MDAnalysis code that builds the backbone (N, CA, C; Angstrom):
import MDAnalysis as mda
import numpy as np

u = mda.Universe.empty(648, n_residues=216, atom_resindex=np.repeat(np.arange(216), 3), trajectory=True)
u.add_TopologyAttr("name", ["N", "CA", "C"] * 216)
u.add_TopologyAttr("resid", np.arange(1, 217))
u.add_TopologyAttr("resname", ["MET", "PRO", "SER", "LEU", "ASP", "LEU", "PHE", "GLU", "GLY", "THR", "ALA", "GLN", "ASN", "GLU", "ARG", "GLN", "ARG", "LEU", "GLY", "PRO", "ALA", "ALA", "MET", "VAL", "LEU", "ARG", "GLY", "PHE", "ALA", "LEU", "PRO", "CYS", "VAL", "ARG", "GLU", "LEU", "LEU", "PRO", "ALA", "ILE", "ASP", "ALA", "ILE", "GLU", "ALA", "ILE", "SER", "PRO", "PHE", "ARG", "HIS", "MET", "VAL", "THR", "PRO", "GLY", "GLY", "PHE", "THR", "MET", "SER", "VAL", "ALA", "LEU", "THR", "ASN", "CYS", "GLY", "ALA", "LEU", "GLY", "TRP", "THR", "THR", "ASP", "ARG", "ARG", "GLY", "TYR", "ARG", "TYR", "SER", "ALA", "VAL", "ASP", "PRO", "ASP", "THR", "GLY", "ALA", "PRO", "TRP", "PRO", "ALA", "MET", "PRO", "ALA", "VAL", "LEU", "ALA", "ARG", "LEU", "ALA", "THR", "GLN", "ALA", "ALA", "ALA", "ALA", "ALA", "GLY", "PHE", "ASP", "GLY", "PHE", "GLU", "PRO", "ASP", "ALA", "CYS", "LEU", "VAL", "ASN", "ARG", "TYR", "ARG", "PRO", "GLY", "SER", "ARG", "LEU", "SER", "LEU", "HIS", "GLN", "ASP", "ARG", "ASN", "GLU", "ARG", "ASP", "ASP", "THR", "ALA", "PRO", "ILE", "VAL", "SER", "VAL", "SER", "LEU", "GLY", "MET", "SER", "ALA", "THR", "PHE", "LEU", "PHE", "GLY", "GLY", "GLN", "ALA", "ARG", "THR", "ASP", "PRO", "VAL", "LEU", "LYS", "VAL", "PRO", "LEU", "HIS", "HIS", "GLY", "ASP", "VAL", "VAL", "VAL", "TRP", "GLY", "GLY", "ALA", "ASP", "ARG", "LEU", "ARG", "TYR", "HIS", "GLY", "VAL", "MET", "PRO", "LEU", "LYS", "GLU", "ALA", "ARG", "HIS", "ALA", "LEU", "LEU", "GLY", "SER", "GLN", "ARG", "LEU", "ASN", "LEU", "THR", "PHE", "ARG", "LYS", "ALA", "GLY"])
u.atoms.positions = np.array([
    [9.881, 41.198, 4.591],
    [9.850, 39.780, 4.794],
    [11.160, 39.376, 5.548],
    [11.083, 38.908, 6.808],
    [12.320, 38.518, 7.482],
    [13.068, 37.440, 6.783],
    [14.387, 37.503, 6.964],
    [15.181, 36.473, 6.277],
    [16.177, 35.799, 7.307],
    [16.304, 34.501, 7.158],
    [17.196, 33.790, 7.996],
    [18.466, 33.374, 7.185],
    [19.049, 34.340, 6.407],
    [20.189, 34.009, 5.588],
    [21.418, 33.616, 6.388],
    [21.385, 33.835, 7.705],
    [22.535, 33.407, 8.496],
    [22.647, 31.892, 8.521],
    [21.593, 31.182, 8.043],
    [21.614, 29.746, 7.989],
    [22.597, 29.261, 6.886],
    [22.857, 30.090, 5.899],
    [23.698, 29.670, 4.822],
    [25.046, 29.190, 5.294],
    [25.430, 27.992, 4.941],
    [26.735, 27.468, 5.268],
    [26.871, 26.954, 6.722],
    [25.772, 26.770, 7.416],
    [25.827, 26.279, 8.763],
    [26.342, 24.840, 8.799],
    [26.884, 24.419, 9.905],
    [27.532, 23.104, 10.038],
    [26.480, 21.984, 10.072],
    [26.914, 20.818, 9.550],
    [26.072, 19.609, 9.644],
    [25.737, 19.345, 11.094],
    [24.580, 18.912, 11.318],
    [24.055, 18.577, 12.692],
    [23.719, 19.767, 13.539],
    [23.876, 21.033, 12.988],
    [23.438, 22.209, 13.731],
    [21.915, 22.220, 13.671],
    [21.320, 22.703, 14.772],
    [19.886, 22.778, 14.843],
    [19.439, 24.238, 15.063],
    [18.484, 24.671, 14.276],
    [18.001, 26.039, 14.405],
    [16.455, 26.061, 14.550],
    [16.066, 26.742, 15.522],
    [14.611, 26.762, 15.882],
    [13.902, 27.855, 15.055],
    [12.795, 27.452, 14.495],
    [11.944, 28.361, 13.733],
    [10.705, 28.805, 14.532],
    [10.361, 28.066, 15.554],
    [9.226, 28.323, 16.370],
    [9.265, 27.481, 17.599],
    [8.257, 27.567, 18.480],
    [8.316, 26.704, 19.705],
    [8.340, 25.220, 19.437],
    [7.823, 24.786, 18.265],
    [7.828, 23.336, 17.947],
    [8.187, 23.135, 16.486],
    [9.113, 23.974, 16.001],
    [9.596, 23.888, 14.655],
    [11.128, 24.030, 14.603],
    [11.792, 23.164, 13.823],
    [13.262, 23.158, 13.912],
    [13.827, 22.680, 12.549],
    [15.007, 23.346, 12.174],
    [15.759, 22.843, 11.023],
    [16.940, 22.009, 11.551],
    [17.039, 20.840, 11.045],
    [18.166, 19.902, 11.402],
    [19.124, 19.919, 10.183],
    [20.240, 20.684, 10.304],
    [21.092, 20.856, 9.213],
    [21.856, 19.564, 8.877],
    [21.790, 19.133, 7.642],
    [22.582, 17.960, 7.156],
    [22.156, 16.642, 7.781],
    [21.003, 16.617, 8.415],
    [20.577, 15.443, 9.116],
    [20.480, 14.196, 8.232],
    [20.023, 14.449, 6.926],
    [19.818, 13.275, 6.025],
    [21.061, 12.894, 5.264],
    [22.145, 13.583, 5.389],
    [23.357, 13.316, 4.612],
    [23.904, 11.882, 4.768],
    [23.885, 11.331, 5.962],
    [24.478, 9.960, 6.138],
    [23.724, 8.898, 5.366],
    [22.458, 9.141, 4.962],
    [21.749, 8.082, 4.264],
    [21.351, 8.451, 2.846],
    [21.955, 9.499, 2.271],
    [21.658, 9.895, 0.908],
    [21.821, 8.761, -0.085],
    [22.939, 7.981, 0.050],
    [23.219, 6.897, -0.877],
    [22.147, 5.825, -0.820],
    [21.405, 5.698, 0.272],
    [20.253, 4.798, 0.287],
    [19.028, 5.444, -0.162],
    [18.874, 6.771, 0.099],
    [17.597, 7.443, -0.249],
    [17.406, 7.538, -1.751],
    [18.425, 7.884, -2.518],
    [18.242, 8.035, -3.924],
    [17.790, 6.855, -4.673],
    [18.382, 5.636, -4.487],
    [17.837, 4.453, -5.137],
    [16.391, 4.121, -4.699],
    [16.074, 4.440, -3.425],
    [14.756, 4.177, -2.931],
    [13.725, 5.108, -3.695],
    [14.114, 6.335, -3.954],
    [13.262, 7.248, -4.704],
    [13.083, 6.772, -6.151],
    [14.183, 6.285, -6.714],
    [14.121, 5.738, -8.110],
    [13.109, 4.569, -8.157],
    [13.133, 3.726, -7.073],
    [12.248, 2.562, -7.057],
    [10.782, 2.990, -6.981],
    [10.555, 4.085, -6.186],
    [9.204, 4.638, -6.113],
    [8.748, 5.162, -7.446],
    [9.639, 5.863, -8.099],
    [9.259, 6.457, -9.418],
    [8.983, 5.428, -10.454],
    [9.688, 4.268, -10.360],
    [9.484, 3.199, -11.345],
    [8.078, 2.619, -11.264],
    [7.475, 2.683, -10.044],
    [6.084, 2.158, -9.865],
    [5.044, 3.229, -10.097],
    [5.289, 4.379, -9.482],
    [4.368, 5.574, -9.625],
    [5.157, 6.771, -10.106],
    [5.232, 6.960, -11.431],
    [6.046, 8.042, -11.951],
    [5.634, 9.414, -11.480],
    [6.598, 10.394, -11.541],
    [6.305, 11.751, -11.202],
    [5.305, 12.298, -12.247],
    [4.409, 13.190, -11.756],
    [3.464, 13.814, -12.578],
    [3.133, 15.221, -12.115],
    [2.603, 16.050, -12.981],
    [2.190, 17.432, -12.621],
    [0.681, 17.393, -12.417],
    [0.221, 17.485, -11.228],
    [-1.185, 17.417, -10.924],
    [-1.900, 18.780, -11.131],
    [-3.224, 18.730, -11.195],
    [-4.041, 19.941, -11.412],
    [-4.751, 20.331, -10.118],
    [-4.695, 21.543, -9.717],
    [-5.415, 21.998, -8.535],
    [-6.893, 22.143, -8.747],
    [-7.654, 22.248, -7.657],
    [-9.077, 22.448, -7.766],
    [-9.456, 23.696, -8.632],
    [-8.539, 24.634, -8.622],
    [-8.755, 25.870, -9.399],
    [-8.392, 25.710, -10.899],
    [-7.889, 24.534, -11.267],
    [-7.568, 24.282, -12.632],
    [-6.155, 24.602, -13.071],
    [-5.285, 24.917, -12.116],
    [-3.943, 25.238, -12.410],
    [-3.027, 23.976, -12.300],
    [-2.124, 23.865, -13.288],
    [-1.194, 22.733, -13.268],
    [-0.022, 23.093, -12.345],
    [0.321, 22.254, -11.429],
    [1.324, 22.513, -10.456],
    [2.735, 22.533, -11.170],
    [3.593, 23.434, -10.809],
    [4.936, 23.510, -11.409],
    [5.830, 22.446, -10.808],
    [5.487, 21.886, -9.640],
    [6.216, 20.853, -8.993],
    [5.660, 19.492, -9.396],
    [6.493, 18.575, -9.835],
    [6.109, 17.181, -10.170],
    [6.089, 16.394, -8.857],
    [5.187, 15.427, -8.744],
    [5.089, 14.700, -7.537],
    [4.748, 13.245, -7.718],
    [5.105, 12.452, -6.708],
    [4.603, 11.102, -6.580],
    [4.538, 10.831, -5.057],
    [4.179, 9.605, -4.638],
    [3.970, 9.269, -3.274],
    [4.440, 7.856, -2.953],
    [4.642, 7.611, -1.683],
    [4.764, 6.237, -1.228],
    [4.164, 6.130, 0.160],
    [3.906, 4.905, 0.595],
    [3.242, 4.688, 1.863],
    [1.817, 4.220, 1.672],
    [1.122, 4.001, 2.815],
    [-0.231, 3.529, 2.760],
    [-1.236, 4.534, 2.077],
    [-0.810, 5.841, 2.182],
    [-1.686, 6.901, 1.626],
    [-0.821, 7.843, 0.813],
    [-1.420, 8.421, -0.254],
    [-0.729, 9.340, -1.038],
    [-1.553, 10.639, -1.254],
    [-0.883, 11.786, -1.265],
    [-1.627, 13.037, -1.432],
    [-1.875, 13.271, -2.925],
    [-3.076, 13.676, -3.232],
    [-3.478, 13.912, -4.666],
    [-4.285, 15.183, -4.732],
    [-4.357, 15.719, -5.933],
    [-5.193, 16.883, -6.180],
    [-5.718, 16.824, -7.626],
    [-6.998, 17.272, -7.800],
    [-7.555, 17.466, -9.120],
    [-8.653, 18.469, -9.030],
    [-9.485, 18.548, -10.017],
    [-10.564, 19.513, -9.990],
    [-11.551, 19.336, -8.888],
    [-11.574, 18.055, -8.328],
    [-12.549, 17.773, -7.270],
    [-12.006, 18.173, -5.879],
    [-10.683, 18.499, -5.782],
    [-10.159, 18.909, -4.465],
    [-8.890, 18.192, -4.066],
    [-8.409, 18.546, -2.878],
    [-7.184, 17.925, -2.309],
    [-7.625, 16.813, -1.399],
    [-6.825, 15.683, -1.377],
    [-7.202, 14.570, -0.546],
    [-6.095, 13.540, -0.500],
    [-6.228, 12.542, 0.396],
    [-5.357, 11.409, 0.429],
    [-6.100, 10.248, -0.136],
    [-5.344, 9.350, -0.791],
    [-5.932, 8.151, -1.377],
    [-4.939, 6.975, -1.244],
    [-5.487, 5.837, -1.045],
    [-4.639, 4.626, -0.969],
    [-4.222, 4.174, -2.353],
    [-4.798, 4.698, -3.420],
    [-4.591, 4.238, -4.775],
    [-4.023, 5.371, -5.610],
    [-2.985, 5.099, -6.416],
    [-2.458, 6.065, -7.340],
    [-3.469, 6.285, -8.498],
    [-4.000, 7.472, -8.608],
    [-5.073, 7.649, -9.639],
    [-4.550, 7.418, -11.066],
    [-3.252, 7.520, -11.275],
    [-2.671, 7.322, -12.654],
    [-2.516, 5.871, -12.990],
    [-2.264, 5.019, -11.965],
    [-1.994, 3.588, -12.282],
    [-3.164, 2.720, -11.882],
    [-4.001, 3.177, -10.938],
    [-5.077, 2.363, -10.410],
    [-4.660, 1.362, -9.407],
    [-3.329, 1.379, -9.081],
    [-2.750, 0.413, -8.117],
    [-2.379, 1.163, -6.853],
    [-2.135, 0.468, -5.709],
    [-1.678, 1.094, -4.497],
    [-0.415, 1.852, -4.764],
    [-0.202, 2.902, -3.962],
    [1.076, 3.617, -3.973],
    [2.188, 2.631, -3.551],
    [3.407, 2.816, -3.998],
    [4.470, 2.004, -3.555],
    [4.636, 1.979, -2.003],
    [5.049, 0.855, -1.483],
    [5.260, 0.794, -0.024],
    [6.414, 1.759, 0.365],
    [6.373, 2.322, 1.529],
    [7.385, 3.241, 1.979],
    [8.647, 2.520, 2.292],
    [9.761, 2.797, 1.587],
    [11.033, 2.056, 1.867],
    [11.466, 2.275, 3.303],
    [12.071, 1.306, 3.899],
    [12.464, 1.305, 5.295],
    [13.453, 2.482, 5.623],
    [14.297, 2.803, 4.646],
    [15.241, 3.903, 4.897],
    [14.500, 5.224, 5.001],
    [13.412, 5.394, 4.276],
    [12.664, 6.646, 4.400],
    [11.934, 6.735, 5.704],
    [11.241, 5.632, 6.069],
    [10.500, 5.629, 7.368],
    [11.396, 5.817, 8.514],
    [12.576, 5.177, 8.451],
    [13.565, 5.332, 9.547],
    [14.068, 6.752, 9.704],
    [14.398, 7.373, 8.562],
    [14.882, 8.783, 8.576],
    [13.807, 9.700, 9.176],
    [12.550, 9.483, 8.772],
    [11.456, 10.391, 9.309],
    [11.344, 10.227, 10.832],
    [11.339, 9.010, 11.291],
    [11.180, 8.737, 12.701],
    [12.320, 9.338, 13.510],
    [13.500, 9.198, 12.990],
    [14.700, 9.661, 13.706],
    [14.734, 11.197, 13.688],
    [14.399, 11.834, 12.609],
    [14.391, 13.311, 12.545],
    [13.347, 13.840, 13.442],
    [12.165, 13.234, 13.429],
    [11.115, 13.717, 14.409],
    [11.580, 13.639, 15.832],
    [12.174, 12.552, 16.172],
    [12.682, 12.369, 17.505],
    [13.756, 13.416, 17.893],
    [14.617, 13.648, 16.934],
    [15.638, 14.686, 17.168],
    [15.065, 16.061, 17.424],
    [13.877, 16.334, 16.898],
    [13.183, 17.626, 17.037],
    [12.235, 17.591, 18.220],
    [12.150, 16.475, 18.961],
    [11.285, 16.410, 20.180],
    [9.998, 15.733, 19.968],
    [9.807, 14.986, 18.837],
    [8.608, 14.280, 18.595],
    [8.822, 12.799, 18.558],
    [8.831, 12.157, 19.680],
    [9.065, 10.741, 19.765],
    [7.973, 9.938, 19.275],
    [8.235, 8.761, 18.658],
    [7.191, 7.852, 18.255],
    [6.483, 8.174, 16.972],
    [7.035, 9.062, 16.147],
    [6.342, 9.409, 14.877],
    [6.534, 8.234, 13.898],
    [5.387, 7.803, 13.372],
    [5.358, 6.725, 12.387],
    [4.528, 7.181, 11.203],
    [5.189, 7.731, 10.169],
    [4.392, 8.231, 9.049],
    [3.731, 7.157, 8.233],
    [2.570, 7.432, 7.675],
    [1.887, 6.521, 6.753],
    [1.834, 7.073, 5.335],
    [2.445, 8.304, 5.147],
    [2.368, 8.943, 3.807],
    [3.726, 9.682, 3.604],
    [4.210, 9.568, 2.396],
    [5.417, 10.369, 2.028],
    [5.170, 10.940, 0.663],
    [5.019, 12.239, 0.585],
    [4.916, 12.964, -0.644],
    [6.301, 13.271, -1.168],
    [6.592, 12.866, -2.443],
    [7.877, 13.166, -3.022],
    [7.738, 14.208, -4.106],
    [8.279, 15.413, -3.887],
    [8.153, 16.522, -4.857],
    [9.443, 16.666, -5.598],
    [9.377, 16.867, -6.915],
    [10.612, 17.183, -7.696],
    [10.463, 18.606, -8.243],
    [11.375, 19.420, -7.847],
    [11.447, 20.806, -8.311],
    [12.509, 20.982, -9.404],
    [12.163, 21.751, -10.411],
    [13.155, 22.204, -11.416],
    [13.299, 23.691, -11.291],
    [14.376, 24.300, -11.888],
    [14.486, 25.755, -11.859],
    [13.186, 26.402, -12.235],
    [12.724, 27.340, -11.435],
    [11.452, 28.045, -11.692],
    [10.313, 27.449, -10.935],
    [10.404, 26.194, -10.486],
    [9.281, 25.591, -9.726],
    [9.117, 26.289, -8.392],
    [7.903, 26.274, -7.909],
    [7.628, 26.958, -6.613],
    [6.405, 26.290, -5.989],
    [6.252, 26.600, -4.659],
    [5.085, 26.071, -3.980],
    [4.498, 27.209, -3.158],
    [3.275, 27.646, -3.525],
    [2.686, 28.751, -2.835],
    [2.365, 28.459, -1.389],
    [2.194, 29.519, -0.621],
    [1.903, 29.409, 0.806],
    [0.611, 28.597, 0.979],
    [0.670, 27.645, 1.922],
    [-0.500, 26.813, 2.206],
    [-0.369, 26.165, 3.608],
    [-1.438, 25.693, 4.090],
    [-1.473, 24.890, 5.329],
    [-1.685, 23.401, 4.975],
    [-1.117, 22.504, 5.760],
    [-1.403, 21.103, 5.634],
    [-2.585, 20.709, 6.526],
    [-3.732, 20.626, 5.923],
    [-4.997, 20.405, 6.717],
    [-5.747, 19.170, 6.262],
    [-5.247, 18.411, 5.330],
    [-5.926, 17.219, 4.858],
    [-5.674, 15.980, 5.635],
    [-4.841, 16.015, 6.665],
    [-4.478, 14.879, 7.478],
    [-5.494, 14.722, 8.596],
    [-5.889, 13.484, 8.885],
    [-6.788, 13.222, 10.010],
    [-6.148, 13.446, 11.356],
    [-4.837, 13.173, 11.415],
    [-4.076, 13.315, 12.633],
    [-3.168, 14.531, 12.521],
    [-3.679, 15.679, 13.062],
    [-2.818, 16.870, 13.022],
    [-2.068, 17.062, 14.359],
    [-2.042, 16.001, 15.209],
    [-1.209, 16.089, 16.392],
    [0.216, 15.592, 16.074],
    [0.374, 14.865, 14.972],
    [1.671, 14.376, 14.554],
    [2.425, 15.464, 13.765],
    [3.752, 15.491, 13.857],
    [4.514, 16.524, 13.132],
    [4.605, 16.180, 11.654],
    [5.161, 17.206, 10.938],
    [5.507, 17.086, 9.522],
    [7.055, 17.055, 9.493],
    [7.546, 16.110, 8.661],
    [8.997, 16.015, 8.478],
    [9.302, 16.236, 7.038],
    [10.133, 17.215, 6.673],
    [10.471, 17.528, 5.344],
    [11.913, 17.562, 5.022],
    [12.327, 16.647, 4.064],
    [13.723, 16.389, 3.766],
    [14.072, 16.967, 2.407],
    [15.221, 17.759, 2.343],
    [15.651, 18.405, 1.153],
    [16.870, 17.688, 0.569],
    [16.781, 17.449, -0.756],
    [17.915, 16.791, -1.449],
    [18.128, 17.551, -2.775],
    [19.374, 17.751, -3.140],
    [19.699, 18.359, -4.379],
    [19.840, 19.864, -4.306],
    [19.319, 20.622, -5.303],
    [19.445, 22.051, -5.336],
    [18.935, 22.735, -4.029],
    [19.577, 23.822, -3.725],
    [19.147, 24.613, -2.572],
    [17.829, 25.310, -2.877],
    [17.067, 25.628, -1.839],
    [15.786, 26.328, -1.992],
    [15.576, 27.223, -0.860],
    [14.662, 28.208, -1.031],
    [14.267, 29.073, 0.079],
    [12.851, 28.646, 0.568],
    [12.858, 28.163, 1.798],
    [11.612, 27.722, 2.409],
    [10.944, 28.919, 3.047],
    [9.653, 29.019, 2.855],
    [8.868, 30.100, 3.450],
    [8.049, 29.540, 4.595],
    [8.272, 30.112, 5.753],
    [7.600, 29.616, 6.976],
    [6.838, 30.782, 7.596],
    [5.501, 30.769, 7.543],
    [4.739, 31.871, 7.971],
    [4.029, 31.586, 9.272],
    [2.868, 32.215, 9.446],
    [2.147, 32.054, 10.739],
    [0.809, 31.261, 10.505],
    [-0.110, 31.490, 11.438],
    [-1.364, 30.823, 11.363],
    [-2.343, 31.407, 10.351],
    [-2.034, 32.586, 9.903],
    [-2.835, 33.273, 8.862],
    [-1.962, 33.512, 7.659],
    [-2.605, 33.523, 6.501],
    [-1.809, 33.720, 5.231],
    [-1.092, 35.075, 5.213],
    [-1.638, 36.003, 5.891],
    [-1.108, 37.416, 5.879],
    [-0.048, 37.633, 6.931],
    [0.274, 36.671, 7.771],
    [1.291, 36.815, 8.807],
    [2.660, 36.961, 8.161],
    [3.616, 37.588, 8.908],
    [4.978, 37.688, 8.437],
    [5.555, 36.297, 8.129],
    [6.450, 36.261, 7.137],
    [6.998, 34.997, 6.639],
    [8.552, 35.025, 6.816],
    [9.057, 33.940, 7.390],
    [10.500, 33.731, 7.461],
    [11.008, 33.158, 6.132],
    [12.161, 33.599, 5.634],
    [12.766, 33.013, 4.470],
    [13.975, 32.192, 4.962],
    [13.869, 30.836, 4.786],
    [14.830, 29.960, 5.371],
    [15.600, 29.206, 4.230],
    [16.865, 29.446, 3.991],
    [17.595, 28.673, 3.015],
    [17.710, 27.199, 3.465],
    [17.425, 26.326, 2.531],
    [17.553, 24.864, 2.793],
    [18.480, 24.275, 1.748],
    [19.381, 23.380, 2.287],
    [20.415, 22.786, 1.377],
    [20.300, 21.312, 1.401],
    [21.047, 20.694, 0.571],
    [21.086, 19.223, 0.434],
    [21.338, 18.505, 1.780],
    [20.347, 17.725, 2.184],
    [20.488, 16.955, 3.442],
    [19.806, 17.616, 4.646],
    [19.316, 18.858, 4.477],
    [18.638, 19.531, 5.600],
    [17.251, 18.863, 5.790],
    [16.783, 18.869, 7.040],
    [15.474, 18.401, 7.341],
    [14.752, 19.441, 8.230],
    [13.489, 19.732, 7.889],
    [12.670, 20.637, 8.723],
    [11.575, 19.786, 9.348],
    [11.366, 20.016, 10.683],
    [10.341, 19.288, 11.404],
    [9.494, 20.386, 12.114],
    [8.148, 20.262, 11.947],
    [7.320, 21.201, 12.711],
    [5.974, 20.477, 13.116],
    [5.525, 20.784, 14.309],
    [4.295, 20.162, 14.815],
    [3.821, 20.993, 15.987],
    [2.985, 20.408, 16.859],
    [2.507, 21.067, 18.043],
    [1.870, 22.379, 17.701],
    [2.337, 23.511, 18.405],
    [1.775, 24.811, 18.181],
    [2.104, 25.377, 16.820],
    [3.070, 24.779, 16.141],
    [3.490, 25.265, 14.798],
    [2.874, 24.397, 13.663],
    [2.086, 23.403, 13.976],
    [1.635, 22.432, 13.030],
    [0.881, 23.024, 11.857],
    [0.070, 24.054, 12.107],
    [-0.777, 24.591, 10.984],
    [-0.231, 25.952, 10.484],
    [1.058, 26.179, 10.651],
    [1.626, 27.420, 10.079],
    [1.678, 27.298, 8.575],
    [1.451, 28.457, 7.900],
    [1.574, 28.451, 6.438],
    [2.995, 28.266, 6.066],
    [3.256, 27.632, 4.930],
    [4.575, 27.351, 4.403],
    [4.568, 27.215, 2.896],
    [5.702, 27.358, 2.320],
    [5.820, 27.249, 0.875],
    [7.316, 27.234, 0.437],
    [7.557, 27.351, -0.831],
    [8.878, 27.355, -1.368],
    [8.981, 28.402, -2.484],
    [9.976, 29.291, -2.394],
    [10.140, 30.324, -3.464],
    [10.616, 29.649, -4.766],
    [10.389, 30.326, -5.859],
    [10.870, 29.764, -7.158],
    [12.338, 29.413, -7.122],
    [12.653, 28.241, -7.571],
    [14.097, 27.779, -7.524],
    [14.905, 28.503, -8.593],
    [16.104, 28.936, -8.166],
    [17.031, 29.537, -9.125],
    [17.890, 28.469, -9.689],
    [18.409, 28.718, -10.943],
    [19.265, 27.754, -11.635],
    [20.601, 27.679, -10.890],
    [20.886, 26.472, -10.405],
    [22.137, 26.220, -9.709],
    [22.359, 24.726, -9.587],
    [23.107, 24.196, -10.505],
    [23.214, 22.733, -10.564],
    [23.827, 22.158, -9.318],
    [23.312, 21.025, -8.852],
    [23.831, 20.356, -7.696],
    [24.746, 19.235, -8.184],
    [25.897, 19.027, -7.489],
    [26.886, 18.092, -7.931],
    [26.318, 16.695, -8.064],
    [25.385, 16.280, -7.282],
    [24.849, 14.912, -7.286],
    [23.576, 14.771, -8.140],
    [22.710, 15.754, -7.977],
    [21.376, 15.619, -8.579],
    [21.144, 16.583, -9.753],
    [22.111, 17.416, -10.130],
    [21.942, 18.285, -11.253],
    [20.929, 19.384, -10.993],
    [20.134, 19.715, -11.983],
    [19.134, 20.850, -11.906],
    [17.811, 20.341, -11.360],
    [17.895, 19.773, -10.167],
    [16.573, 19.381, -9.559],
    [16.745, 19.345, -8.021],
    [15.640, 19.524, -7.426],
    [15.552, 19.419, -5.940],
    [14.482, 18.345, -5.631],
    [14.812, 17.389, -4.817],
    [13.828, 16.396, -4.408],
    [13.436, 16.692, -2.939],
    [12.179, 16.671, -2.622],
    [11.727, 16.942, -1.261],
    [10.853, 15.818, -0.844],
    [11.142, 15.270, 0.274],
    [10.342, 14.180, 0.881],
    [9.585, 14.748, 2.087],
    [8.271, 14.765, 2.016],
    [7.452, 15.278, 3.059],
    [6.671, 14.106, 3.727],
    [6.960, 13.848, 4.985],
    [6.335, 12.753, 5.712],
    [5.237, 13.247, 6.634],
    [4.117, 12.513, 6.620],
    [2.961, 12.912, 7.490],
    [2.312, 11.681, 7.973],
    [1.580, 11.809, 9.135],
    [0.638, 10.832, 9.607],
    [-0.745, 11.301, 9.118],
    [-1.160, 10.732, 7.990],
    [-2.365, 11.219, 7.270],
    [-3.657, 10.541, 7.661],
    [-3.565, 9.253, 7.994],
    [-4.746, 8.465, 8.308],
    [-5.128, 8.386, 9.720],
])
């Protein structure tokens, strides 16, 4: 499995290409972290984190919530987007302006101008949490990019090909890094390796990941 360990310790604002339309923006989110964290707290106060169950009956190790017009959900009936939080019966929290602005700016920095997300999946990882290789195929608009923001503990992002069996890049991601992929890379398989115990100075033993999409 190829590794991009040379990314470790790279400078803020450095950009590294993962594919023809995929890029890591190192430290891109750092200037707005002090606004992002209270915004995430406000989202959690309305729609708490929860461990959802996959169609196969497995409970996800990653806890999640959403904000925006649409939220990603899963249960025994399948994966889908919904305008309503199934746990509260109310709409998902509105997307805070600081989140929407970050997503639009990061997408533009990676070459995708005019990105306006309508969904933000917020994942909370603890040591041992992982995300298996998958494609994002539930969105109606797959011409728009995906913007993924990392906060807290470092993680190893897996970025594969168009088939599950294709070779996979191992990409270290750190606090404030943003990954953007779209175009020819939009349907590449991706995931996150199990997190190792390593407390972060600001967020402790957790990693928060914001994934922005144009879902509707």
